[in-house]
C-alpha positions in Angstrom: -21.8 -0.7 -23.6 -24.5 -3.2 -23.0 -25.5 -4.1 -19.2 -23.4 -7.5 -19.7 -20.4 -5.9 -20.7 -20.4 -3.4 -17.7 -21.2 -6.3 -15.3 -18.1 -8.3 -16.7 -15.8 -5.5 -16.5 -17.5 -4.4 -12.7 -16.9 -8.4 -11.7 -13.1 -8.2 -13.1 -12.2 -4.8 -11.3 -13.9 -6.2 -8.1 -11.5 -9.5 -8.8 -8.6 -7.5 -9.2 -8.9 -5.8 -5.9 -9.6 -9.1 -4.1 -6.6 -10.6 -5.4 -4.7 -7.6 -4.5 -5.6 -7.6 -1.1 -5.2 -11.4 -0.9 -1.8 -11.2 -2.5 -0.7 -8.2 0.4 -2.4 -10.4 3.0 -0.4 -13.8 1.9 2.9 -11.8 1.8 2.6 -10.4 5.2 2.2 -14.0 6.6 5.0 -15.1 4.8 7.0 -12.4 6.3 5.9 -13.2 9.6 6.5 -17.2 9.7 8.6 -17.7 6.5 12.0 -17.3 5.2 13.1 -14.0 4.3 12.3 -12.5 0.7 13.2 -9.7 -1.6 10.9 -8.4 -4.3 12.4 -6.4 -7.2 10.8 -4.4 -9.7 12.4 -4.9 -13.0 11.8 -3.2 -16.0 11.5 -4.8 -19.5 15.0 -4.2 -21.1 15.1 -1.7 -24.0 15.1 -3.6 -27.5 12.9 -6.4 -26.1 9.4 -4.7 -26.5 8.5 -7.4 -29.2 8.7 -10.0 -26.2 6.7 -7.8 -23.5 4.2 -10.8 -22.9 6.8 -13.3 -22.3 8.8 -11.0 -19.9 5.3 -10.6 -18.1 5.2 -14.1 -17.5 8.9 -14.6 -16.2 7.8 -14.4 -12.4 5.8 -18.1 -13.2 8.4 -19.5 -15.2 10.3 -21.9 -13.0 13.3 -22.3 -15.0 13.4 -18.4 -14.6 12.8 -18.9 -11.0 15.9 -21.5 -10.6 18.2 -19.0 -12.7 17.4 -16.1 -10.4 18.1 -18.1 -7.1 21.3 -19.3 -8.8 22.4 -15.9 -9.3 21.5 -14.9 -5.6 23.4 -17.9 -4.3 26.3 -17.1 -6.2 26.3 -13.3 -5.3 25.7 -14.1 -1.4 28.9 -17.0 -1.5 31.1 -14.2 -3.0 29.9 -11.6 -0.6 30.5 -14.2 2.2 34.3 -15.1 0.7 34.8 -11.4 0.9 33.7 -11.0 4.3 35.7 -13.8 5.6 
């Protein structure tokens, strides 16, 4: 491995750590001043291994986010009706 390759990998590693710290701080700030949120870990379903890249990009997909919000609203609406 040459010096340039080593430097590139070191820079990528450093940027990843910085990005992770930024996301954690951002989450804490949003939690303190924003609306409540939940975070779920979802595994790639069996049989969809060929769609791993698409799966990894779902959190950034606006259509996907809207669909999840719609599911959450429906679920909470049903729960609200049962409790009344």
